[in-house]
All heavy atoms as an XYZ file, in Angstrom:
613
protein
N     150.486     20.400    123.115
C     149.786     21.042    124.194
C     149.755     22.538    123.900
O     150.728     23.096    123.415
C     150.510     20.760    125.508
C     149.814     21.334    126.696
S     150.582     20.881    128.248
C     150.281     19.155    128.271
N     148.639     23.143    124.167
C     148.471     24.571    123.920
C     148.350     25.281    125.260
O     147.465     24.979    126.058
C     147.210     24.815    123.078
C     146.924     26.235    122.679
C     147.974     26.728    121.691
C     145.553     26.334    122.045
N     149.274     26.203    125.519
C     149.211     27.029    126.726
C     148.731     28.412    126.326
O     149.210     28.980    125.349
C     150.591     27.132    127.376
C     151.177     25.844    127.913
C     152.587     26.091    128.426
C     150.318     25.285    129.010
N     147.790     28.942    127.081
C     147.290     30.284    126.787
C     147.232     31.102    128.064
O     146.944     30.595    129.137
C     145.921     30.226    126.113
O     145.004     29.565    126.932
N     147.512     32.388    127.910
C     147.505     33.315    129.039
C     146.064     33.647    129.405
O     145.239     33.943    128.536
C     148.266     34.581    128.662
S     148.203     35.869    129.922
N     145.774     33.627    130.694
C     144.436     33.974    131.156
C     144.183     35.469    131.143
O     143.045     35.919    131.191
N     145.246     36.275    131.047
C     145.090     37.722    131.047
C     144.831     38.306    129.670
O     143.882     39.056    129.467
N     145.685     37.944    128.707
C     145.567     38.571    127.387
C     145.208     37.588    126.273
O     144.932     38.004    125.152
C     146.876     39.276    127.029
S     148.289     38.178    126.799
N     145.237     36.294    126.547
C     144.875     35.317    125.537
C     146.026     34.880    124.642
O     145.819     34.151    123.684
N     147.252     35.306    124.920
C     148.408     34.903    124.142
C     148.558     33.395    124.204
O     148.362     32.786    125.246
C     149.655     35.595    124.707
C     150.929     35.273    124.005
C     151.365     35.786    122.828
C     151.949     34.386    124.458
N     152.595     35.269    122.518
C     152.971     34.402    123.510
C     152.090     33.570    125.570
C     154.117     33.641    123.637
C     153.232     32.808    125.699
C     154.234     32.850    124.734
N     148.876     32.750    123.079
C     148.950     31.283    123.025
C     150.276     30.829    122.445
O     150.863     31.509    121.613
C     147.833     30.726    122.145
C     146.486     30.978    122.682
C     145.464     30.426    121.744
N     144.135     30.618    122.313
C     143.038     30.200    121.754
N     143.097     29.580    120.600
N     141.881     30.398    122.323
N     150.667     29.641    122.903
C     151.865     29.015    122.359
C     151.748     27.505    122.473
O     151.259     26.988    123.470
C     153.100     29.499    123.096
C     154.356     28.914    122.514
C     155.548     29.671    122.872
N     156.691     29.002    122.259
C     157.912     29.331    122.469
N     158.184     30.328    123.276
N     158.889     28.688    121.899
N     152.201     26.802    121.442
C     152.171     25.348    121.444
C     153.481     24.804    122.009
O     154.546     25.360    121.761
C     151.975     24.812    120.034
C     150.564     25.010    119.545
C     150.419     24.493    118.166
N     151.039     25.499    117.291
C     151.288     25.329    116.018
N     150.998     24.213    115.439
N     151.828     26.285    115.304
N     153.368     23.713    122.761
C     154.523     23.045    123.341
C     154.385     21.541    123.167
O     153.272     21.013    123.093
C     154.640     23.341    124.837
C     155.092     24.736    125.153
C     154.168     25.738    125.398
C     156.434     25.069    125.207
C     154.567     27.022    125.695
C     156.846     26.344    125.495
C     155.912     27.318    125.738
O     156.306     28.592    126.025
N     155.512     20.846    123.156
C     155.534     19.393    123.103
C     155.213     18.856    124.503
O     155.908     19.193    125.460
C     156.915     18.918    122.657
C     157.034     17.418    122.577
O     156.003     16.732    122.561
O     158.184     16.928    122.523
N     154.171     18.023    124.656
C     153.800     17.529    125.986
C     154.898     16.714    126.661
O     155.065     16.786    127.873
C     152.568     16.658    125.741
C     152.127     16.925    124.366
C     153.238     17.573    123.642
N     155.668     15.949    125.892
C     156.756     15.178    126.496
C     157.859     16.079    127.047
O     158.446     15.790    128.080
C     157.333     14.189    125.484
C     156.404     13.054    125.095
C     157.046     12.189    124.027
C     156.041     12.231    126.309
N     158.103     17.174    126.368
C     159.104     18.127    126.852
C     158.646     18.773    128.171
O     159.433     18.949    129.092
C     159.343     19.193    125.791
C     160.431     20.136    126.143
C     160.711     21.091    125.005
N     161.687     22.063    125.437
C     161.838     23.248    124.905
N     161.094     23.604    123.885
N     162.729     24.080    125.367
N     157.377     19.094    128.248
C     156.830     19.669    129.475
C     156.903     18.653    130.612
O     157.309     18.985    131.736
C     155.386     20.154    129.268
C     155.379     21.360    128.335
C     154.723     20.506    130.587
C     154.010     21.811    127.938
N     156.537     17.403    130.330
C     156.579     16.362    131.356
C     158.009     16.140    131.845
O     158.246     15.989    133.053
C     156.000     15.066    130.814
N     158.973     16.136    130.929
C     160.374     15.960    131.325
C     160.842     17.129    132.188
O     161.538     16.934    133.187
C     161.248     15.829    130.078
C     162.684     15.596    130.403
N     163.591     16.612    130.483
C     163.353     14.457    130.709
C     164.768     16.121    130.804
N     164.651     14.808    130.945
N     160.461     18.323    131.819
C     160.857     19.511    132.600
C     160.247     19.474    134.000
O     160.928     19.769    134.983
C     160.409     20.774    131.865
C     160.753     22.053    132.560
C     162.216     22.338    132.489
N     162.461     23.643    133.078
C     163.560     23.979    133.681
N     164.554     23.141    133.750
N     163.707     25.164    134.193
N     158.986     19.101    134.113
C     158.353     18.981    135.428
C     159.032     17.904    136.264
O     159.208     18.062    137.472
C     156.864     18.672    135.284
C     155.980     19.793    134.752
C     154.570     19.286    134.514
C     155.975     20.971    135.700
N     159.443     16.812    135.620
C     160.113     15.728    136.333
C     161.471     16.179    136.862
O     161.826     15.894    138.012
C     160.278     14.517    135.408
C     160.997     13.374    136.063
C     160.340     12.571    136.994
C     162.317     13.100    135.761
C     160.990     11.526    137.607
C     162.975     12.056    136.368
C     162.322     11.267    137.291
O     162.976     10.239    137.893
N     162.237     16.909    136.046
C     163.550     17.370    136.494
C     163.435     18.395    137.617
O     164.321     18.479    138.454
C     164.370     17.976    135.337
O     163.646     19.051    134.746
C     164.692     16.927    134.293
N     162.346     19.145    137.632
C     162.134     20.117    138.706
C     161.530     19.481    139.955
O     161.418     20.129    140.991
C     161.206     21.245    138.229
C     161.769     22.160    137.145
C     160.698     23.108    136.648
C     162.969     22.933    137.669
N     161.119     18.214    139.841
C     160.496     17.530    140.973
C     159.073     17.986    141.234
O     158.577     17.894    142.353
N     158.405     18.479    140.194
C     157.060     19.024    140.362
C     156.019     18.271    139.540
O     154.926     18.761    139.310
C     157.060     20.507    139.986
C     155.868     21.250    140.542
O     155.280     20.768    141.517
O     155.529     22.301    139.993
N     156.347     17.078    139.062
C     155.408     16.311    138.253
C     156.151     15.375    137.344
O     157.299     15.029    137.583
N     155.496     14.980    136.269
C     156.106     14.067    135.318
C     155.090     13.592    134.308
O     154.136     14.301    133.990
N     155.271     12.364    133.822
C     154.369     11.826    132.799
C     152.957     11.591    133.314
O     152.013     11.559    132.546
C     154.935     10.521    132.239
C     156.176     10.671    131.373
C     156.724      9.305    131.001
C     155.861     11.462    130.124
N     152.779     11.418    134.609
C     151.456     11.161    135.178
C     150.696     12.445    135.520
O     149.567     12.393    135.996
C     151.582     10.296    136.434
C     152.250      8.957    136.175
C     151.485      8.118    135.179
O     150.263      8.112    135.154
N     152.202      7.408    134.332
N     151.290     13.600    135.278
C     150.642     14.881    135.587
C     149.504     15.139    134.598
O     149.727     15.151    133.391
C     151.660     16.031    135.498
O     152.760     15.737    136.345
C     151.030     17.350    135.913
N     148.270     15.334    135.067
C     147.158     15.638    134.155
C     147.362     16.985    133.452
O     147.995     17.892    133.994
C     145.937     15.702    135.080
C     146.343     15.011    136.324
C     147.825     15.185    136.442
N     146.825     17.089    132.245
C     146.969     18.318    131.462
C     146.391     19.512    132.205
O     146.955     20.602    132.175
C     146.273     18.155    130.084
C     146.281     19.453    129.312
C     146.964     17.074    129.285
N     145.294     19.315    132.907
C     144.667     20.423    133.636
C     145.567     20.955    134.755
O     145.482     22.124    135.110
C     143.332     19.971    134.213
N     146.438     20.101    135.297
C     147.319     20.529    136.383
C     148.605     21.190    135.902
O     149.318     21.800    136.691
C     147.677     19.338    137.269
C     146.480     18.800    138.027
O     145.445     19.506    138.063
O     146.571     17.692    138.570
N     148.909     21.075    134.619
C     150.135     21.669    134.091
C     150.094     23.185    134.227
O     151.075     23.813    134.618
C     150.351     21.253    132.614
C     151.471     22.048    131.976
C     150.655     19.769    132.535
N     148.964     23.784    133.918
C     148.845     25.243    133.978
C     149.090     25.769    135.386
O     149.666     26.840    135.560
C     147.473     25.683    133.487
N     148.685     25.029    136.400
C     148.883     25.477    137.779
C     150.355     25.434    138.188
O     150.772     26.136    139.103
C     148.059     24.610    138.723
N     151.158     24.628    137.502
C     152.567     24.472    137.853
C     153.480     25.466    137.136
O     154.666     25.534    137.410
C     153.011     23.048    137.569
C     152.423     22.065    138.545
C     152.842     20.653    138.190
N     152.667     19.712    139.267
C     151.547     19.102    139.567
N     150.460     19.393    138.891
N     151.490     18.238    140.543
N     152.940     26.233    136.188
C     153.750     27.216    135.454
C     153.894     28.456    136.301
O     152.923     29.077    136.702
C     153.103     27.556    134.100
C     153.007     26.305    133.255
C     153.905     28.621    133.380
C     152.255     26.502    131.979
N     155.141     28.816    136.545
C     155.426     29.961    137.411
C     155.922     31.184    136.634
O     156.084     32.251    137.183
C     156.443     29.550    138.465
C     155.886     28.485    139.406
C     156.956     27.917    140.295
C     156.424     26.881    141.241
N     155.827     25.717    140.619
N     156.169     31.010    135.344
C     156.665     32.111    134.519
C     155.544     33.088    134.190
O     154.376     32.721    134.117
C     157.259     31.569    133.227
N     155.927     34.330    133.978
C     154.961     35.366    133.594
C     154.769     35.358    132.076
O     155.639     34.918    131.328
C     155.461     36.733    134.040
N     153.630     35.835    131.640
C     153.316     35.928    130.216
C     154.296     36.894    129.543
O     154.640     37.944    130.101
C     151.884     36.426    130.031
S     151.424     36.741    128.321
N     154.724     36.546    128.340
C     155.664     37.389    127.602
C     155.036     38.702    127.148
O     155.722     39.698    126.975
C     156.192     36.634    126.380
N     153.715     38.718    126.991
C     153.039     39.910    126.493
C     152.540     40.827    127.611
O     152.816     42.017    127.613
C     151.867     39.516    125.614
C     151.195     40.715    124.987
C     150.007     40.345    124.163
N     150.433     39.654    122.948
C     149.600     39.084    122.117
N     148.312     39.084    122.348
N     150.044     38.493    121.033
N     151.802     40.266    128.577
C     151.157     41.141    129.564
C     151.713     40.984    130.986
O     151.404     41.790    131.855
C     149.646     40.902    129.584
S     149.155     39.316    130.285
N     152.492     39.946    131.234
C     153.078     39.755    132.558
C     152.187     39.025    133.549
O     152.573     38.858    134.705
N     151.009     38.597    133.126
C     150.103     37.866    134.024
C     150.663     36.467    134.299
O     151.469     35.942    133.546
C     148.717     37.766    133.397
N     150.224     35.864    135.385
C     150.681     34.526    135.751
C     149.531     33.534    135.824
O     149.597     32.568    136.547
C     151.405     34.574    137.089
C     152.670     35.364    137.033
C     153.404     35.316    138.351
N     154.524     36.219    138.362
C     155.757     35.867    138.032
N     156.017     34.642    137.691
N     156.723     36.755    138.068
N     148.473     33.792    135.064
C     147.331     32.862    134.985
C     147.406     32.126    133.658
O     147.336     32.738    132.598
C     146.022     33.632    135.074
C     145.814     34.308    136.421
C     144.587     35.142    136.360
N     144.734     36.064    135.204
C     143.888     37.000    134.883
N     142.813     37.178    135.586
N     144.093     37.790    133.854
N     147.545     30.818    133.708
C     147.702     30.012    132.507
C     146.601     28.981    132.387
O     146.108     28.474    133.375
C     149.057     29.300    132.524
C     150.207     30.240    132.460
C     150.959     30.677    133.508
C     150.737     30.878    131.304
N     151.924     31.544    133.068
C     151.810     31.683    131.724
C     150.407     30.845    129.960
C     152.559     32.445    130.825
C     151.155     31.601    129.074
C     152.217     32.391    129.502
N     146.227     28.684    131.144
C     145.301     27.612    130.826
C     146.030     26.647    129.909
O     146.793     27.058    129.029
C     144.059     28.148    130.104
C     143.258     29.091    130.974
O     143.097     28.795    132.166
O     142.797     30.119    130.448
N     145.808     25.343    130.098
C     146.445     24.333    129.258
C     145.388     23.398    128.683
O     144.419     23.056    129.358
C     147.454     23.542    130.071
N     145.576     23.004    127.432
C     144.705     22.019    126.799
C     145.509     21.290    125.732
O     146.561     21.757    125.303
C     143.463     22.666    126.205
S     143.797     23.780    124.845
N     145.013     20.143    125.323
C     145.664     19.414    124.243
C     145.298     20.054    122.923
O     144.138     20.374    122.679
C     145.242     17.953    124.255
C     145.786     17.128    125.416
C     145.236     15.712    125.341
C     147.290     17.109    125.421
N     146.276     20.263    122.091
C     146.049     20.867    120.776
C     146.050     19.766    119.730
O     147.034     19.071    119.557
C     147.140     21.891    120.479
N     144.933     19.593    119.056
C     144.823     18.594    118.012
C     145.143     19.233    116.670
O     144.805     20.391    116.441
C     143.410     18.012    117.982
C     143.072     17.265    119.238
C     142.259     17.829    120.211
C     143.585     15.999    119.458
C     141.956     17.135    121.375
C     143.288     15.302    120.627
C     142.475     15.876    121.571
O     142.192     15.200    122.715
N     145.779     18.495    115.764
C     146.084     19.070    114.454
C     144.809     19.349    113.665
O     143.819     18.630    113.820
C     146.933     17.993    113.765
C     146.709     16.751    114.537
C     146.253     17.139    115.905
N     144.826     20.372    112.826
C     143.632     20.655    112.021
C     143.359     19.501    111.066
O     144.266     18.900    110.514
C     143.993     21.935    111.269
C     145.460     22.042    111.351
C     145.905     21.295    112.568
N     142.105     19.187    110.883
C     141.724     18.112    109.979
C     141.722     16.734    110.610
O     141.540     15.743    109.915
N     141.919     16.645    111.908
C     141.899     15.346    112.586
C     140.447     14.935    112.806
O     139.727     15.547    113.583
C     142.626     15.417    113.931
C     142.691     14.110    114.698
C     143.663     13.152    114.033
C     143.107     14.360    116.127
N     140.016     13.905    112.085
C     138.651     13.420    112.244
C     138.657     12.153    113.102
O     139.704     11.688    113.538
C     137.987     13.182    110.889
C     138.761     12.185    110.036
O     139.833     11.725    110.453
O     138.273     11.858    108.940
N     137.477     11.610    113.349
C     137.359     10.430    114.210
C     138.109      9.223    113.644
O     138.737      8.475    114.385
C     135.891     10.066    114.418
C     135.161     11.091    115.264
O     135.848     11.795    116.038
O     133.928     11.179    115.151
N     138.046      9.067    112.348
C     138.711      7.918    111.716
C     140.228      7.986    111.890
O     140.880      7.002    112.205
C     138.333      7.881    110.245
C     138.847      6.680    109.533
C     138.342      6.646    108.123
N     138.883      5.470    107.454
C     138.555      5.078    106.269
N     137.639      5.751    105.598
N     139.081      4.026    105.725
N     140.794      9.149    111.675
C     142.237      9.324    111.840
C     142.654      9.157    113.301
O     143.697      8.582    113.599
C     142.664     10.696    111.313
C     144.134     10.992    111.440
C     145.008     10.126    110.543
O     144.496      9.423    109.667
O     146.232     10.158    110.732
N     141.841      9.643    114.222
C     142.136      9.483    115.644
C     142.141      8.006    116.034
O     143.013      7.554    116.788
C     141.126     10.257    116.488
N     141.189      7.243    115.514
C     141.160      5.803    115.785
C     142.384      5.106    115.203
O     142.964      4.220    115.828
C     139.885      5.182    115.199
C     138.627      5.563    115.918
S     138.553      4.883    117.561
C     138.172      3.200    117.173
N     142.794      5.504    114.003
C     143.969      4.906    113.378
C     145.221      5.164    114.215
O     146.020      4.264    114.454
C     144.169      5.457    111.966
C     145.304      4.776    111.200
C     145.583      5.481    109.885
N     146.224      6.764    110.075
C     147.519      6.938    110.353
N     148.311      5.908    110.515
N     148.019      8.152    110.471
N     145.376      6.393    114.686
C     146.533      6.728    115.517
C     146.511      5.988    116.848
O     147.540      5.534    117.353
C     146.600      8.241    115.739
C     146.918      9.070    114.507
C     146.776     10.543    114.817
C     148.315      8.751    113.995
N     145.310      5.852    117.436
C     145.166      5.112    118.694
C     145.590      3.658    118.525
O     146.295      3.101    119.355
C     143.724      5.209    119.173
C     143.626      5.491    120.642
C     142.203      5.640    121.108
N     141.654      6.913    120.646
C     140.419      7.107    120.211
N     139.560      6.122    120.180
N     140.005      8.284    119.826
N     145.144      3.034    117.433
C     145.512      1.639    117.160
C     147.006      1.491    116.899
O     147.624      0.528    117.313
C     144.727      1.116    115.967
C     143.292      0.846    116.289
C     142.594      0.166    115.124
N     141.175      0.137    115.375
C     140.264      0.731    114.630
N     140.598      1.401    113.553
N     138.983      0.662    114.959
N     147.557      2.460    116.212
C     149.002      2.429    115.921
C     149.828      2.499    117.209
O     150.827      1.805    117.369
C     149.356      3.587    114.999
C     150.784      3.613    114.577
C     151.001      4.717    113.591
N     152.415      4.914    113.387
C     152.949      6.025    112.993
N     152.189      7.072    112.740
N     154.237      6.127    112.839
N     149.435      3.342    118.134
C     150.139      3.438    119.412
C     149.948      2.189    120.258
O     150.854      1.769    120.966
C     149.661      4.669    120.183
C     150.132      6.006    119.638
C     149.439      7.139    120.375
C     151.635      6.137    119.740
N     148.770      1.601    120.183
C     148.468      0.419    120.982
C     149.265     -0.794    120.498
O     149.754     -1.582    121.292
C     146.974      0.120    120.907
C     146.559     -1.077    121.746
C     145.138     -1.470    121.478
N     145.041     -1.932    120.088
C     143.936     -1.932    119.386
N     142.826     -1.468    119.896
N     143.932     -2.369    118.146
N     149.381     -0.947    119.184
C     150.053     -2.129    118.622
C     151.501     -1.927    118.518
O     152.405     -1.728    118.657
C     149.496     -2.476    117.249
C     148.018     -2.822    117.316
O     147.554     -3.204    118.391
O     147.358     -2.695    116.282
């Protein structure tokens, strides 16, 4: 998962399962929390500019094409 600051554009990658576990322990979400709602639940300020506006999206590895995505999907399903 890629979190980026809405003020200065600073970005950092995070493990989605770690974020879901942290939200669950805080009682503010869990594994069923949509990625779009994760940014609204972050209360920390940006390390660079101090803003509290966050954007979240899934970060795909470079070079991931449709064929590889299908292979990974099948692997998780089976």
